[in-house]
VOPAGU-2260 file (C-alpha; in pm, 1 decimal, decimal comma):
REM VOPAGU-2260
SITE   aa  ch    i         X         Y         Z
SITE  MET   A    0   -2580,8    2086,8    -537,6
SITE  ALA   A    1   -2618,4    1705,4    -541,3
SITE  ALA   A    2   -2520,3    1529,1    -213,6
SITE  ARG   A    3   -2260,7    1331,5    -377,6
SITE  ASP   A    4   -2106,7    1661,7    -495,9
SITE  ARG   A    5   -2055,3    1802,8    -149,9
SITE  VAL   A    6   -1720,4    1778,7     -10,9
SITE  VAL   A    7   -1532,5    1589,5     271,9
SITE  THR   A    8   -1240,8    1802,5     358,1
SITE  GLY   A    9   -1087,2    1608,7     649,5
SITE  GLY   A   10    -816,5    1714,8     907,1
SITE  GLY   A   11    -833,6    1794,1    1256,5
SITE  GLY   A   12    -995,6    1468,1    1338,5
SITE  PRO   A   13   -1003,4    1313,3    1705,9
SITE  SER   A   14    -657,3    1215,1    1812,0
SITE  ARG   A   15    -540,9     849,6    1802,4
SITE  ARG   A   16    -544,3     819,0    2168,9
SITE  ARG   A   17    -896,4     951,7    2231,2
SITE  PHE   A   18   -1002,5     743,0    1924,7
SITE  LEU   A   19    -886,1     417,8    2072,8
SITE  HIS   A   20    -997,2     504,1    2416,1
SITE  GLU   A   21   -1348,8     588,6    2300,6
SITE  ALA   A   22   -1362,8     258,4    2094,2
SITE  GLY   A   23   -1257,1      81,6    2409,4
SITE  ARG   A   24   -1503,4     258,6    2627,1
SITE  LEU   A   25   -1803,2     197,7    2396,4
SITE  VAL   A   26   -1723,7    -149,2    2327,4
SITE  ALA   A   27   -1577,7    -263,4    2612,6
SITE  GLY   A   28   -1363,2    -569,9    2527,1
SITE  SER   A   29   -1472,1    -576,8    2174,7
SITE  ALA   A   30   -1249,3    -633,5    1893,1
SITE  VAL   A   31   -1256,7    -293,6    1708,4
SITE  ALA   A   32   -1059,7    -136,4    2014,6
SITE  SER   A   33    -827,4    -462,4    2039,7
SITE  SER   A   34    -752,8    -506,1    1671,6
SITE  LEU   A   35    -682,7    -114,5    1603,0
SITE  THR   A   36    -442,8    -113,5    1905,6
SITE  LEU   A   37    -273,3    -422,5    1816,7
SITE  ALA   A   38    -190,0    -296,6    1454,0
SITE  GLY   A   39     -81,8      28,9    1618,7
SITE  ALA   A   40     144,4     143,4    1901,6
SITE  ARG   A   41     139,2    -207,3    2102,2
SITE  ARG   A   42     199,8    -431,0    1805,7
SITE  ALA   A   43     534,6    -523,2    1953,5
SITE  LEU   A   44     356,5    -671,3    2274,8
SITE  ALA   A   45     109,2    -870,8    2081,3
SITE  ILE   A   46     145,5   -1269,4    2007,6
SITE  GLY   A   47      36,3   -1480,5    1714,8
SITE  GLU   A   48    -245,2   -1415,1    1432,4
SITE  ARG   A   49    -483,0   -1215,0    1641,6
SITE  SER   A   50    -182,5    -958,0    1679,8
SITE  LEU   A   51    -209,7    -899,3    1288,8
SITE  PHE   A   52    -413,2    -647,8    1086,7
SITE  ARG   A   53    -648,1    -857,5     874,4
SITE  PHE   A   54    -897,5    -722,8     642,5
SITE  ALA   A   55   -1253,0    -852,2     648,5
SITE  ARG   A   56   -1489,3    -856,6     368,7
SITE  LEU   A   57   -1855,2    -831,9     437,3
SITE  ALA   A   58   -2050,6   -1143,3     311,6
SITE  LEU   A   59   -2397,6   -1023,7     236,2
SITE  PRO   A   60   -2654,1   -1257,6     106,9
SITE  GLY   A   61   -2710,7   -1248,6    -246,0
SITE  LEU   A   62   -2357,4   -1065,8    -311,0
SITE  PRO   A   63   -2064,1   -1313,4    -427,1
SITE  ASP   A   64   -1720,1   -1179,2    -400,2
SITE  PRO   A   65   -1630,7   -1065,8    -754,9
SITE  ARG   A   66   -1246,2   -1039,0    -686,0
SITE  PRO   A   67   -1182,3   -1297,0    -434,6
SITE  THR   A   68    -807,4   -1280,2    -474,6
SITE  ALA   A   69    -765,3    -878,7    -423,2
SITE  LEU   A   70    -741,6    -850,0     -73,6
SITE  ARG   A   71    -480,5   -1125,0      -9,2
SITE  ARG   A   72    -252,1    -936,9    -288,6
SITE  LEU   A   73    -338,6    -619,6    -103,5
SITE  ALA   A   74    -233,1    -767,4     243,8
SITE  TRP   A   75     104,9    -880,5      70,7
SITE  GLU   A   76     153,9    -528,7     -64,3
SITE  VAL   A   77      75,3    -360,2     286,3
SITE  VAL   A   78     351,4    -574,6     440,9
SITE  ARG   A   79     609,4    -523,0     156,0
SITE  ARG   A   80     565,1    -138,4     138,9
SITE  THR   A   81     488,2     -29,5     502,3
SITE  SER   A   82     557,2    -116,3     857,4
SITE  VAL   A   83     229,8    -291,1     922,2
SITE  SER   A   84     228,5    -640,6     971,7
SITE  THR   A   85     -75,8    -814,4     813,7
SITE  ALA   A   86    -269,6   -1165,5     798,8
SITE  SER   A   87    -229,6   -1287,5     467,3
SITE  ASP   A   88    -585,1   -1428,6     422,8
SITE  PRO   A   89    -884,9   -1204,5     473,5
SITE  ALA   A   90   -1179,9   -1287,2     683,4
SITE  ASP   A   91   -1505,6   -1337,4     555,8
SITE  ILE   A   92   -1749,4   -1186,8     788,8
SITE  ARG   A   93   -2128,3   -1148,0     819,8
SITE  LEU   A   94   -2280,2    -852,6    1007,7
SITE  SER   A   95   -2453,7   -1103,1    1234,8
SITE  ASP   A   96   -2112,2   -1269,6    1324,8
SITE  ALA   A   97   -2003,1   -1224,9    1695,0
SITE  ASN   A   98   -1645,5   -1173,2    1552,9
SITE  LEU   A   99   -1736,9    -867,9    1359,7
SITE  PHE   A  100   -1569,2    -617,2    1579,2
SITE  ARG   A  101   -1244,1    -777,6    1581,7
SITE  TYR   A  102   -1178,1    -646,9    1224,9
SITE  PRO   A  103   -1145,4    -262,1    1212,0
SITE  PHE   A  104   -1114,6    -255,3     816,3
SITE  LEU   A  105   -1438,9    -363,8     661,2
SITE  VAL   A  106   -1451,0    -439,7     277,2
SITE  LEU   A  107   -1791,9    -429,9      81,3
SITE  SER   A  108   -1721,5    -512,0    -291,5
SITE  GLY   A  109   -1984,6    -626,6    -554,5
SITE  ASP   A  110   -2104,2    -586,4    -931,9
SITE  ARG   A  111   -2484,0    -631,4    -892,6
SITE  ARG   A  112   -2761,7    -520,6    -685,8
SITE  PHE   A  113   -2820,8    -683,5    -350,1
SITE  PRO   A  114   -3116,7    -658,4     -80,9
SITE  LEU   A  115   -3071,3    -476,0     221,9
SITE  PRO   A  116   -2980,5    -693,4     519,9
SITE  PRO   A  117   -3203,7    -715,6     831,9
SITE  GLU   A  118   -3234,5    -403,0    1050,6
SITE  ASN   A  119   -3052,6    -583,3    1323,0
SITE  ASP   A  120   -2762,4    -649,4    1095,4
SITE  ILE   A  121   -2768,0    -288,0     969,6
SITE  ALA   A  122   -2766,9    -187,4    1351,3
SITE  ARG   A  123   -2444,8    -364,0    1399,2
SITE  LEU   A  124   -2284,1    -203,8    1103,8
SITE  ARG   A  125   -2389,2     119,8    1240,3
SITE  ARG   A  126   -2227,4      38,8    1568,5
SITE  HIS   A  127   -1915,7     -92,5    1420,2
SITE  ILE   A  128   -1871,2     242,3    1216,6
SITE  THR   A  129   -1971,8     462,3    1509,1
SITE  TYR   A  130   -1723,8     275,9    1737,9
SITE  GLY   A  131   -1434,7     354,9    1527,0
SITE  GLY   A  132   -1453,8      89,5    1248,9
SITE  PHE   A  133   -1374,5     192,6     850,6
SITE  LEU   A  134   -1571,2      47,5     569,6
SITE  LEU   A  135   -1424,8      52,4     195,1
SITE  ILE   A  136   -1693,5       7,6     -50,9
SITE  ASP   A  137   -1562,4     -79,9    -398,4
SITE  SER   A  138   -1802,3    -121,3    -706,9
SITE  CYS   A  139   -1696,8    -368,2    -941,8
SITE  GLU   A  140   -1976,5    -307,4   -1196,6
SITE  GLY   A  141   -1759,7    -163,9   -1483,1
SITE  ARG   A  142   -1970,3     154,0   -1473,5
SITE  ALA   A  143   -2122,9     423,3   -1226,8
SITE  GLY   A  144   -2466,8     447,0   -1124,9
SITE  GLY   A  145   -2556,9      59,9   -1169,5
SITE  GLY   A  146   -2752,5    -168,9    -944,6
SITE  PHE   A  147   -2465,7    -212,6    -688,5
SITE  ASP   A  148   -2463,2     142,2    -662,7
SITE  GLU   A  149   -2812,9     193,0    -590,4
SITE  SER   A  150   -2800,0     -72,7    -335,9
SITE  VAL   A  151   -2498,5     100,1    -159,6
SITE  ARG   A  152   -2684,8     396,2    -138,0
SITE  ARG   A  153   -2970,2     246,5      23,1
SITE  LEU   A  154   -2769,6      49,0     271,9
SITE  LEU   A  155   -2578,8     373,3     359,0
SITE  ALA   A  156   -2925,4     564,9     390,3
SITE  GLN   A  157   -3045,0     306,6     650,8
SITE  THR   A  158   -2714,6     291,1     814,8
SITE  LEU   A  159   -2624,4     648,7     872,6
SITE  PRO   A  160   -2937,8     827,3     819,6
SITE  GLY   A  161   -2909,1    1184,8     702,6
SITE  GLU   A  162   -2514,6    1124,0     632,2
SITE  LEU   A  163   -2493,8    1085,7     251,5
SITE  PRO   A  164   -2172,9    1017,3      85,8
SITE  MET   A  165   -1966,6    1323,7     -15,9
SITE  ARG   A  166   -1711,1    1389,8    -261,1
SITE  VAL   A  167   -1361,6    1342,7     -75,2
SITE  SER   A  168   -1179,0    1684,2    -133,3
SITE  GLU   A  169    -853,1    1702,7    -317,5
SITE  THR   A  170    -691,3    1854,8      -9,5
SITE  HIS   A  171    -791,0    1572,9     220,5
SITE  VAL   A  172    -512,0    1409,9     426,1
SITE  LEU   A  173    -609,9    1076,8     274,8
SITE  TRP   A  174    -432,5    1181,0     -42,9
SITE  LYS   A  175     -88,0    1188,4     150,2
SITE  SER   A  176    -152,2     938,8     425,0
SITE  PHE   A  177     139,0     739,5     244,0
SITE  TYR   A  178     181,0     822,3     -96,5
SITE  VAL   A  179     109,2    1160,2    -239,1
SITE  LEU   A  180    -163,3    1117,2    -485,2
SITE  ARG   A  181    -419,7    1293,7    -701,7
SITE  GLY   A  182    -725,2    1096,4    -829,3
SITE  ALA   A  183    -876,7     766,5    -752,8
SITE  PRO   A  184    -819,1     489,7   -1032,9
SITE  GLY   A  185    -917,8     122,1   -1034,0
SITE  ARG   A  186    -930,5    -115,6   -1289,4
SITE  ILE   A  187   -1124,8     149,5   -1478,2
SITE  ILE   A  188   -1199,8     507,7   -1437,4
SITE  ALA   A  189   -1610,5     533,8   -1419,5
SITE  SER   A  190   -1589,2     814,5   -1157,7
SITE  PRO   A  191   -1317,6    1099,5   -1126,6
SITE  LEU   A  192   -1360,8    1102,9    -767,3
SITE  LEU   A  193   -1396,0     922,0    -436,7
SITE  GLU   A  194   -1711,3     952,6    -190,8
SITE  GLY   A  195   -1702,9     928,5     161,6
SITE  VAL   A  196   -1900,9     957,4     499,0
SITE  GLU   A  197   -1736,3    1159,6     759,5
SITE  ARG   A  198   -1828,2    1113,4    1145,5
SITE  ASP   A  199   -1654,2    1293,4    1428,6
SITE  ARG   A  200   -1414,5    1473,2    1158,7
SITE  ARG   A  201   -1264,3    1136,5    1030,9
SITE  LEU   A  202   -1381,1     948,1     707,5
SITE  ALA   A  203   -1560,1     630,0     839,5
SITE  VAL   A  204   -1665,2     512,3     473,8
SITE  VAL   A  205   -1506,0     551,2     160,6
SITE  TYR   A  206   -1666,4     470,9    -157,6
SITE  THR   A  207   -1514,3     393,2    -522,9
SITE  GLN   A  208   -1696,9     311,2    -821,2
SITE  ASN   A  209   -1368,2     243,0   -1003,2
SITE  ASP   A  210   -1327,8    -155,3    -928,0
SITE  LEU   A  211   -1052,6     -83,7    -694,1
SITE  SER   A  212    -985,6    -475,2    -622,3
SITE  GLY   A  213   -1017,2    -530,4    -984,6
SITE  ALA   A  214    -668,7    -370,2   -1044,9
SITE  LEU   A  215    -537,7    -563,1    -734,6
SITE  ALA   A  216    -653,8    -918,9    -829,0
SITE  ARG   A  217    -371,4   -1162,2    -899,2
SITE  ASP   A  218    -428,1   -1540,0    -957,4
SITE  GLY   A  219    -221,1   -1825,0    -806,0
SITE  PHE   A  220      51,6   -1815,5   -1091,5
SITE  GLY   A  221     105,0   -1459,2   -1043,9
SITE  ARG   A  222     -83,9   -1331,5   -1333,4
SITE  TRP   A  223    -308,4   -1013,1   -1332,2
SITE  GLU   A  224    -657,6   -1123,9   -1363,8
SITE  HIS   A  225    -775,8    -807,6   -1507,6
SITE  GLU   A  226    -657,5    -564,3   -1769,3
SITE  VAL   A  227    -648,4    -201,2   -1646,8
SITE  VAL   A  228    -785,2      63,2   -1867,9
SITE  PRO   A  229    -700,0     319,6   -1992,0
SITE  GLY   A  230    -384,7     367,8   -1809,1
SITE  GLY   A  231    -241,8      24,3   -1794,7
SITE  GLU   A  232      18,7    -101,2   -1550,2
SITE  ASP   A  233      80,6     274,5   -1458,0
SITE  GLN   A  234    -263,6     296,6   -1348,4
SITE  ARG   A  235    -247,4     -41,0   -1171,5
SITE  GLU   A  236      28,3      89,8    -944,3
SITE  GLU   A  237    -176,3     415,8    -874,5
SITE  ALA   A  238    -471,7     180,7    -782,2
SITE  PHE   A  239    -207,5       6,3    -518,5
SITE  ARG   A  240    -109,5     331,5    -386,2
SITE  LEU   A  241    -461,0     448,1    -318,5
SITE  ALA   A  242    -543,8     110,9    -152,4
SITE  ILE   A  243    -218,3     143,6      76,8
SITE  ASN   A  244    -317,4     515,3     148,8
SITE  LEU   A  245    -663,4     386,9     265,9
SITE  VAL   A  246    -494,8     136,6     515,2
SITE  MET   A  247    -275,4     368,6     640,4
SITE  TYR   A  248    -564,2     636,6     681,0
SITE  ALA   A  249    -785,0     399,0     857,1
SITE  LEU   A  250    -514,7     307,4    1120,6
SITE  CYS   A  251    -339,5     639,7    1168,8
SITE  LEU   A  252    -625,9     886,4    1075,4
SITE  ASP   A  253    -504,2    1252,9    1017,4
SITE  TYR   A  254    -154,7    1240,7    1177,2
SITE  LYS   A  255      -7,2    1315,8     836,2
SITE  THR   A  256    -163,5    1645,6     828,0
SITE  GLU   A  257     100,9    1806,0    1043,0
SITE  GLN   A  258     367,8    1554,2     913,3
SITE  ALA   A  259     358,0    1600,2     540,5
SITE  HIS   A  260     527,9    1908,9     506,6
SITE  ILE   A  261     815,8    1871,1     770,7
SITE  ASP   A  262    1096,4    1836,4     523,7
SITE  TYR   A  263     990,5    2192,2     369,2
SITE  ILE   A  264     946,0    2351,0     706,5
SITE  LEU   A  265    1272,5    2229,9     810,8
SITE  ARG   A  266    1467,5    2351,8     509,4
SITE  THR   A  267    1298,6    2690,4     522,2
SITE  ARG   A  268    1362,5    2728,4     873,2
SITE  ARG   A  269    1735,1    2620,5     809,5
SITE  LEU   A  270    1704,0    2384,9    1122,1
SITE  PRO   A  271    1937,5    2074,6    1139,0
SITE  ARG   A  272    1752,0    1748,9    1060,6
């Protein structure tokens, strides 16, 4: 069985309390612990822009952002659809930046081959992921298995040796972290699956080759920048729902494993709600 056909099943990951504790212990005073905490239970105590959840796009040399408006639109949709408070403007962050650990949710998107970062930068990305960070990788090439895909697999092999991306199982809690979903569409459907890297029984990296951000991108006049094929606007909505699920999973991990069927359990046990 090829590495990308193996399955990440999810469920039973570390508790949210332990997750935050370990992030704080391993990165004393670092921004991964601070940002995650402020985005969650302590949000009511936080003041100002630094209390808000903010996406951060990884800015790698030789890899321009092919969908520069997508994360801003997604941030707006997160506020509209959930109780998470977000900053509207994403950050562009280099791996060498001292503020890297302020951002728990990193996004790497591209449409072309790119050179590997220096080893010191790769080590910082490894620490970010190990200490609790989440990395979404989105290929905007318009096809599976192109130059960006090749570079991504080389980057992950160097960052997380021996932990190749595996297919995310249809039963993984990611599919019900906010919306109940099937499939992983974006602007296109170049691949029928999501891939992921699991660490400590949590998805730490998710990789899509379906140009998710291409479905989200909207210009300053409110017009969608790209046609979504083959499913049109229904597929665009599914892409937004997948993006929301990714955010909620990254912030909340697997709490939904036990909560998703609570209505059914209560009905079958005939308990008052």
